[in-house]
C-alpha positions as CSV (number, residue, x, y, z in Angstrom):
1,M,-9.0,16.3,67.5
2,S,-11.1,18.3,69.2
3,E,-13.2,17.1,72.0
4,V,-16.3,14.9,70.0
5,N,-19.8,15.7,71.4
6,P,-21.4,12.7,71.6
7,Y,-25.2,13.9,71.1
8,Y,-24.1,15.8,67.8
9,L,-22.0,12.5,66.7
10,A,-25.2,10.1,67.6
11,A,-27.1,12.4,65.5
12,F,-25.2,12.0,62.4
13,V,-24.4,8.5,62.7
14,G,-27.8,7.9,63.2
15,Y,-29.3,10.0,60.1
16,L,-26.7,8.3,58.0
17,A,-28.2,5.1,58.9
18,V,-31.8,6.3,58.4
19,V,-30.8,7.3,54.8
20,L,-29.1,3.7,54.4
21,A,-32.2,2.0,55.2
22,I,-34.5,3.9,52.7
23,G,-31.7,3.2,49.9
24,L,-32.1,-0.6,50.9
25,W,-35.7,-0.5,51.2
26,A,-36.0,1.4,47.9
27,F,-33.3,-1.0,45.6
28,R,-36.1,-3.9,46.1
29,R,-38.8,-1.9,44.6
30,T,-36.8,-0.7,42.0
31,K,-37.4,-2.9,39.1
32,S,-36.5,-1.1,35.5
33,V,-34.7,1.3,34.2
34,M,-37.3,3.4,34.0
35,D,-37.8,3.3,37.9
36,F,-34.4,3.7,38.1
37,W,-34.0,7.0,36.1
38,V,-38.0,8.7,36.4
39,F,-40.0,6.5,39.5
40,G,-41.0,5.0,36.5
41,Q,-43.0,7.9,35.7
42,D,-45.7,7.7,38.4
43,M,-44.6,10.5,41.4
44,G,-47.5,12.2,43.0
45,P,-48.1,15.5,44.0
46,G,-46.5,15.4,47.5
47,L,-43.9,13.1,47.1
48,A,-43.0,15.4,43.9
49,T,-42.8,18.7,46.1
50,W,-40.9,17.6,48.9
51,S,-38.4,15.8,46.5
52,L,-38.1,19.4,44.8
53,I,-37.6,21.4,48.0
54,A,-35.2,18.9,49.4
55,N,-33.0,18.9,45.5
56,F,-33.5,22.6,45.9
57,V,-32.0,23.6,49.1
58,S,-28.3,22.5,49.4
59,A,-24.9,23.2,51.2
60,V,-24.9,26.5,48.9
61,S,-28.4,27.8,50.7
62,V,-27.7,26.7,54.3
63,L,-23.6,26.9,54.4
64,G,-23.2,29.0,51.5
65,F,-25.9,31.7,51.9
66,V,-25.4,32.1,55.5
67,G,-21.6,32.4,55.1
68,Q,-22.5,35.0,52.2
69,V,-24.8,37.1,54.6
70,Y,-21.7,36.7,57.1
71,G,-19.2,38.2,54.5
72,E,-21.4,41.0,52.5
73,G,-24.7,41.1,54.4
74,Y,-28.6,40.8,52.5
75,A,-27.2,41.7,49.5
76,L,-27.5,38.0,48.2
77,M,-31.5,38.6,48.5
78,T,-31.0,40.9,45.5
79,H,-29.7,39.0,43.0
80,T,-29.2,35.0,44.0
81,V,-32.4,34.5,45.7
82,F,-34.6,37.1,43.8
83,G,-33.3,35.3,40.7
84,L,-33.8,31.3,41.8
85,M,-37.5,32.5,42.7
86,L,-38.2,33.7,40.1
87,G,-36.8,30.8,38.2
88,L,-39.1,28.6,39.7
89,A,-42.1,30.8,38.4
90,A,-40.9,31.0,35.4
91,L,-40.4,26.9,35.0
92,Y,-43.9,26.4,36.0
93,L,-45.1,28.6,32.8
94,V,-42.7,26.0,30.6
95,V,-43.9,22.6,32.5
96,G,-46.5,21.9,30.5
97,R,-44.6,22.5,27.3
98,V,-42.3,20.2,28.4
99,R,-43.8,18.0,29.8
100,A,-46.2,17.2,26.8
101,L,-42.7,17.2,24.4
102,N,-42.3,13.5,26.8
103,V,-38.3,14.1,27.4
104,L,-36.4,12.6,30.5
105,T,-33.2,15.0,30.1
106,M,-32.1,18.7,29.3
107,P,-29.9,16.4,26.2
108,D,-33.5,14.8,25.0
109,L,-35.0,18.0,25.3
110,V,-32.2,19.9,23.3
111,A,-32.3,16.7,20.7
112,R,-36.1,17.1,20.2
113,A,-36.2,20.8,19.6
114,T,-33.3,20.8,17.5
115,G,-33.2,17.6,15.4
116,V,-29.6,17.4,16.1
117,E,-28.7,14.0,17.6
118,A,-25.0,15.2,18.0
119,S,-26.3,17.8,20.6
120,R,-26.9,15.2,22.9
121,P,-23.7,14.4,23.8
122,L,-22.9,18.1,23.6
123,A,-25.6,19.0,26.3
124,G,-24.4,15.8,28.5
125,A,-20.6,16.8,28.6
126,I,-21.7,20.6,29.8
127,L,-24.3,19.1,32.2
128,L,-21.7,16.6,33.5
129,L,-19.5,19.6,34.5
130,S,-22.0,21.0,35.9
131,G,-23.4,18.3,38.0
132,W,-19.5,17.1,39.3
133,L,-18.9,20.6,40.6
134,Y,-21.9,20.7,42.4
135,L,-20.8,17.2,43.9
136,V,-17.5,18.8,44.6
137,M,-19.2,21.9,46.4
138,Q,-21.9,19.5,48.4
139,L,-19.2,17.2,49.6
140,F,-17.0,20.3,50.7
141,G,-19.8,21.6,52.5
142,A,-20.9,18.0,54.4
143,G,-17.4,17.9,55.5
144,L,-16.5,21.2,57.0
145,L,-19.8,21.2,59.0
146,I,-19.2,17.8,60.6
147,T,-15.6,18.0,60.7
148,A,-16.7,21.1,63.1
149,I,-19.0,19.5,65.1
150,T,-17.1,16.0,65.9
151,G,-12.9,16.6,65.7
152,V,-12.8,13.9,63.2
153,P,-10.4,15.4,60.6
154,Y,-12.0,16.5,57.4
155,Q,-10.2,14.4,54.9
156,Q,-11.6,11.3,56.4
157,M,-15.4,12.9,57.2
158,V,-15.5,13.8,53.2
159,W,-14.6,9.8,52.6
160,V,-17.0,8.9,55.0
161,I,-20.4,10.8,53.8
162,G,-19.4,10.5,50.3
163,G,-18.9,7.0,50.6
164,V,-22.9,6.7,52.3
165,F,-24.6,9.1,49.6
166,V,-23.0,6.8,46.8
167,V,-24.4,3.6,48.2
168,Y,-27.7,4.7,48.8
169,T,-28.4,6.7,45.6
170,V,-26.6,3.5,43.3
171,L,-29.2,1.3,45.0
172,G,-32.3,2.2,44.0
173,G,-31.8,5.4,42.0
174,L,-34.6,8.1,42.1
175,V,-36.8,6.1,44.3
176,S,-34.0,6.1,46.4
177,V,-33.5,9.8,45.9
178,A,-37.5,10.5,46.5
179,W,-38.3,9.1,49.4
180,T,-35.2,10.3,51.3
181,D,-35.6,13.9,49.9
182,L,-38.9,13.8,51.9
183,L,-38.3,13.1,55.2
184,Q,-35.1,15.3,54.5
185,G,-37.4,18.1,53.3
186,V,-39.7,18.0,56.1
187,L,-36.6,18.1,58.9
188,M,-34.7,20.5,57.0
189,V,-37.7,23.5,56.5
190,A,-38.5,22.6,60.6
191,A,-35.1,22.8,61.8
192,V,-34.5,25.8,60.2
193,I,-37.7,27.7,61.1
194,A,-36.6,26.1,64.8
195,A,-33.3,27.6,64.7
196,F,-34.6,30.9,63.5
197,A,-37.3,31.1,66.4
198,F,-34.5,30.3,68.9
199,M,-32.3,33.0,67.5
200,L,-35.1,35.8,67.4
201,V,-35.6,34.9,71.3
202,D,-32.3,35.1,71.8
203,Q,-31.1,38.2,70.4
204,G,-34.4,40.0,71.2
205,G,-36.3,39.7,68.2
206,L,-36.1,40.7,64.2
207,T,-35.7,44.6,64.5
208,S,-33.0,44.4,67.3
209,I,-30.9,42.0,64.8
210,H,-31.1,44.5,62.1
211,E,-30.1,47.3,64.0
212,Q,-27.2,45.4,65.5
213,L,-26.5,44.2,61.9
214,A,-26.3,47.9,60.7
215,A,-24.4,49.1,63.4
216,L,-21.6,46.7,62.5
217,D,-21.8,48.0,58.8
218,P,-24.3,49.9,57.4
219,A,-23.1,48.1,53.9
220,R,-24.5,44.7,55.5
221,V,-28.2,45.9,55.3
222,S,-27.9,47.7,51.5
223,P,-29.4,45.5,48.7
224,T,-26.4,46.5,46.8
225,H,-23.9,46.0,49.6
226,G,-23.5,50.0,50.5
227,G,-22.9,50.5,46.6
228,S,-19.7,48.1,46.1
229,Y,-22.5,46.3,44.2
230,T,-23.4,47.6,40.4
231,W,-26.7,46.8,39.3
232,F,-25.0,45.9,36.1
233,G,-23.6,43.1,38.1
234,I,-26.0,42.6,40.3
235,G,-28.0,41.9,36.8
236,G,-25.9,39.6,36.0
237,A,-25.6,37.5,38.9
238,F,-29.2,37.3,38.7
239,V,-29.7,36.1,35.0
240,A,-27.2,33.4,36.4
241,F,-28.9,31.9,38.7
242,F,-32.6,32.8,37.0
243,G,-31.4,30.3,34.3
244,T,-30.0,27.5,36.1
245,I,-33.6,27.0,37.0
246,L,-34.9,26.4,33.6
247,T,-31.8,24.2,32.5
248,E,-30.4,21.9,35.4
249,Q,-31.0,18.1,34.7
250,D,-32.2,17.0,37.6
251,M,-35.6,19.7,37.3
252,L,-36.1,18.1,34.2
253,I,-36.0,14.4,35.5
254,R,-38.2,15.5,38.2
255,I,-40.9,17.4,35.7
256,A,-40.4,13.7,33.5
257,A,-40.7,11.3,36.8
258,T,-44.7,13.0,37.8
259,R,-47.5,11.5,36.6
260,D,-49.0,13.7,34.5
261,V,-48.8,17.7,33.4
262,R,-51.6,18.4,36.2
263,T,-49.1,16.8,38.8
264,A,-46.0,18.6,37.2
265,K,-47.3,21.9,37.9
266,I,-48.6,21.4,41.4
267,H,-45.2,19.9,42.5
268,V,-43.3,23.1,41.4
269,A,-45.8,25.6,42.4
270,A,-46.1,24.4,45.8
271,A,-42.5,23.7,46.5
272,G,-41.8,27.8,45.3
273,V,-44.3,28.8,47.7
274,V,-42.6,26.8,50.4
275,L,-38.7,27.8,49.1
276,S,-39.9,31.5,49.3
277,V,-40.6,31.5,52.3
278,F,-37.9,29.3,53.4
279,Y,-35.2,31.3,51.8
280,S,-36.5,34.6,53.4
281,I,-36.4,32.9,56.8
282,L,-33.1,31.4,55.9
283,I,-31.3,35.2,55.1
284,L,-33.1,36.3,58.3
285,L,-31.3,33.8,60.4
286,G,-27.6,34.5,58.4
287,G,-27.9,38.0,59.9
288,A,-28.9,36.7,63.6
289,T,-25.7,34.3,63.2
290,T,-23.6,37.2,62.2
291,V,-25.0,39.4,64.6
292,A,-24.2,36.3,67.3
293,L,-20.7,36.0,66.3
294,V,-19.2,39.2,66.1
295,T,-21.3,40.3,68.7
296,N,-19.5,37.4,70.7
297,G,-16.2,37.7,69.2
298,L,-16.0,35.2,67.5
299,T,-14.2,35.1,64.4
300,V,-14.6,32.9,61.4
301,E,-12.3,32.4,58.2
302,P,-13.6,31.0,55.8
303,A,-16.9,32.7,55.8
304,D,-18.5,28.9,55.2
305,A,-17.7,28.2,58.3
306,A,-20.3,30.9,60.1
307,F,-22.7,28.5,60.6
308,P,-20.9,25.4,61.7
309,T,-19.3,28.2,64.4
310,L,-22.6,28.9,65.7
311,I,-23.4,25.4,66.2
312,T,-20.2,24.4,68.4
313,Q,-19.4,27.8,69.6
314,Y,-22.9,29.5,70.5
315,V,-26.3,28.0,70.3
316,P,-27.1,25.2,73.1
317,T,-26.8,21.5,72.4
318,G,-30.2,21.2,72.2
319,V,-30.4,23.5,69.3
320,G,-27.3,22.6,67.7
321,V,-28.7,19.5,67.1
322,V,-31.5,20.5,65.2
323,I,-29.4,22.9,63.0
324,I,-27.3,20.0,62.3
325,L,-30.2,17.8,61.0
326,A,-31.0,20.7,58.9
327,V,-28.1,21.1,57.2
328,M,-27.6,17.4,56.9
329,S,-30.3,17.1,54.9
330,A,-30.3,20.5,52.7
331,I,-26.8,18.4,51.9
332,L,-27.4,15.3,51.3
333,S,-31.2,15.8,49.5
334,T,-29.4,17.9,46.7
335,T,-25.9,15.7,46.6
336,D,-27.9,11.9,46.0
337,T,-30.0,14.2,43.2
338,R,-26.9,15.3,41.2
339,L,-25.1,12.4,41.3
340,H,-28.5,10.2,40.2
341,A,-28.7,12.8,37.5
342,S,-25.2,12.8,36.4
343,G,-25.5,9.0,36.5
344,M,-28.4,8.9,33.8
345,T,-26.5,11.8,32.0
346,V,-23.7,9.6,31.5
347,A,-25.8,6.0,30.4
348,R,-29.2,7.8,28.8
349,D,-27.4,10.8,27.2
350,M,-24.0,10.0,26.1
351,Y,-23.4,5.9,26.1
352,S,-27.1,5.4,24.5
353,W,-26.0,7.6,21.6
354,W,-22.8,6.3,21.6
355,R,-24.5,2.6,21.5
356,P,-28.3,2.9,20.1
357,E,-28.8,-0.5,20.6
358,A,-27.8,-0.9,24.3
359,D,-30.9,-2.6,26.5
360,D,-32.3,-2.0,29.5
361,H,-29.9,-4.3,31.4
362,A,-26.6,-2.3,30.3
363,L,-28.1,1.1,30.7
364,M,-29.2,0.4,34.4
365,R,-25.4,-1.3,34.7
366,V,-23.9,2.0,33.1
367,S,-25.7,3.8,35.2
368,R,-24.8,2.6,38.6
369,I,-21.0,2.3,37.2
370,A,-21.4,6.0,36.2
371,T,-22.6,7.1,39.5
372,V,-20.0,5.2,41.5
373,V,-17.4,6.7,39.8
374,L,-18.4,10.1,39.6
375,G,-19.4,10.2,43.3
376,L,-15.8,8.7,44.3
377,T,-13.8,11.2,41.8
378,A,-15.9,14.2,43.3
379,T,-15.4,12.8,46.8
380,A,-11.4,13.0,46.0
381,A,-11.7,16.4,44.6
382,A,-13.4,17.5,47.7
383,V,-10.7,16.4,50.0
384,N,-9.0,20.0,48.5
385,P,-12.0,22.0,47.3
386,P,-10.7,24.6,44.5
387,A,-12.6,27.5,46.2
388,T,-15.6,28.5,48.3
389,I,-18.9,26.9,47.8
390,Y,-20.5,30.1,46.8
391,A,-17.5,30.7,44.2
392,L,-18.6,26.9,42.7
393,Y,-21.9,27.5,42.6
394,G,-21.7,30.5,40.8
395,F,-18.9,29.0,37.9
396,R,-21.2,26.3,36.9
397,A,-24.2,28.5,37.1
398,V,-22.8,30.9,34.4
399,V,-21.8,28.0,32.1
400,L,-25.6,26.5,32.3
401,T,-27.4,29.8,31.7
402,S,-24.7,30.5,29.0
403,A,-25.3,27.4,26.9
404,F,-28.8,26.4,27.2
405,L,-31.1,29.3,28.4
406,I,-31.7,31.5,25.0
407,P,-31.2,28.6,22.5
408,V,-32.8,25.6,24.0
409,Y,-35.9,27.7,25.0
410,A,-36.0,29.5,22.0
411,A,-36.3,26.1,19.9
412,V,-38.6,24.6,22.2
413,F,-41.5,27.6,21.5
414,W,-40.4,28.1,17.8
415,A,-40.8,25.1,15.9
416,R,-39.1,26.9,12.9
417,I,-35.6,27.7,14.3
418,D,-32.7,26.0,12.4
419,G,-31.4,23.2,14.7
420,R,-28.2,23.7,13.7
421,A,-28.2,27.4,14.7
422,V,-29.4,25.7,18.1
423,F,-26.6,23.7,18.5
424,S,-23.6,26.6,17.7
425,A,-25.4,28.8,20.1
426,I,-25.0,26.1,22.8
427,L,-21.5,25.6,22.2
428,L,-20.3,29.0,21.5
429,G,-22.2,30.5,24.2
430,G,-21.0,27.7,27.1
431,A,-17.6,28.2,25.7
432,V,-17.3,32.1,25.9
433,G,-19.4,31.7,29.5
434,L,-16.6,29.2,30.6
435,V,-13.7,31.2,29.3
436,T,-14.7,34.6,30.6
437,H,-15.7,33.3,33.8
438,L,-12.4,31.9,34.4
439,S,-10.7,34.6,33.2
440,G,-11.7,37.0,36.4
441,G,-15.9,37.0,35.9
442,G,-16.0,38.6,33.0
443,V,-14.4,41.8,31.0
444,G,-14.4,45.0,32.7
445,A,-17.9,46.0,33.9
446,I,-20.0,43.1,31.9
447,P,-20.4,40.0,33.8
448,S,-19.5,36.5,32.2
449,T,-23.4,35.7,32.0
450,F,-23.8,38.4,29.8
451,F,-21.0,37.5,27.8
452,G,-22.2,34.2,27.7
453,V,-26.1,34.7,26.8
454,G,-25.5,37.3,24.4
455,T,-22.6,35.4,22.5
456,A,-25.7,32.6,22.4
457,T,-28.2,34.4,21.1
458,G,-26.1,36.5,18.8
459,I,-24.9,32.6,17.2
460,L,-28.4,31.9,17.2
461,V,-29.7,34.9,15.5
462,A,-27.3,35.0,12.6
463,G,-27.2,31.1,11.9
464,H,-31.1,31.1,11.9
465,G,-31.0,34.5,9.1
466,A,-28.0,32.6,7.3
467,A,-30.1,29.1,7.1
468,R,-33.0,31.0,5.9
469,L,-31.0,32.7,3.0
470,R,-29.6,29.1,2.0
471,S,-32.9,28.2,1.7
472,A,-34.9,31.3,-0.1
């Protein structure tokens, strides 16, 4: 065990104590399964905005994106960040239509749009895979960070963090999640801005950072990483990350949790503005981190450890505490959201389909049991993660986008489309995206996202055409 920094350890313990206290407070205010699932559909614009911001920014964003900039430079902005921000803009355009359908989850939306009830557990299974992978990478990021700053062995730290977020999420559901998100979102944005301001002064300004980054490797400041990315590949990544925003379970849950359509639109628009600025600062902070570490001979392996290394070996303790609060806020705010959404998926989209007579008490119990089981199994998997944070993020982005993007929104905006064609497109599009990504990320120059989305589109068109011929 390395030497423990008492300030870092105290910040970490204090943070966990605060979120647990919020969880206990929320438990007393969670009276029904609708409170647990969607805040009683009474979330106001301020709370909804900061909950969305905190949910959006994760270990992928803070640890994974900074690590990706350390490894490859600013090209991340060209596909991933640009795709995510345009995805939010597209979400704003469909909020009114989705909210008017009065659905709570993505499987609700799929079943309503297709008229095929069997699509509910199918969509739920895909979302569970995505949500569980997200939990693994969030816990991986949290454990990596806190181990680096405290010296506590990684395996033990992952179980501590996993246990805490399971407890406060299972206590109050979305009530716990939303109020902790408010705290975490404000802390996260303020802390990243403060850390970036310190690095600007330390590195001599933004121009100096760019010049030093280009001197290390000109490819780091290229939008295509010096041409090592093809525009085709960039397009595939863009579509994958754009599509996740429109197909995430937690995005639909937050739209459903707002008190009306106007509030839903306000919170998406306001969060989009804040997140656009935040991500720009975060990527630039990644560049500053790269310059600081490389020019001072601080080698990082794997790249995900770049930010923890900056904290422990470069910045003063006071700045390090600020950064720790930012990263912990990003990690836990997204982890609790994904865990809550996954537990809700099991109860509402799978169990209630199997047992339609289940009452609210039974659904609340199943939600809480599923939350505990999913949280603990994800924690166990995070002890020995199968890939980097960014790689896991890319995998679930491909699966979600391939399965849902074209079929679901085609059905939402074109009521006459055949429901069985939509069902088949979800099933086969998701399967093709999954298989091609596992086989190496695509075939030849064609990214796996294009295979999955293309398959879903082809099945949708062919299936609808066949249905029209049968009815003619």
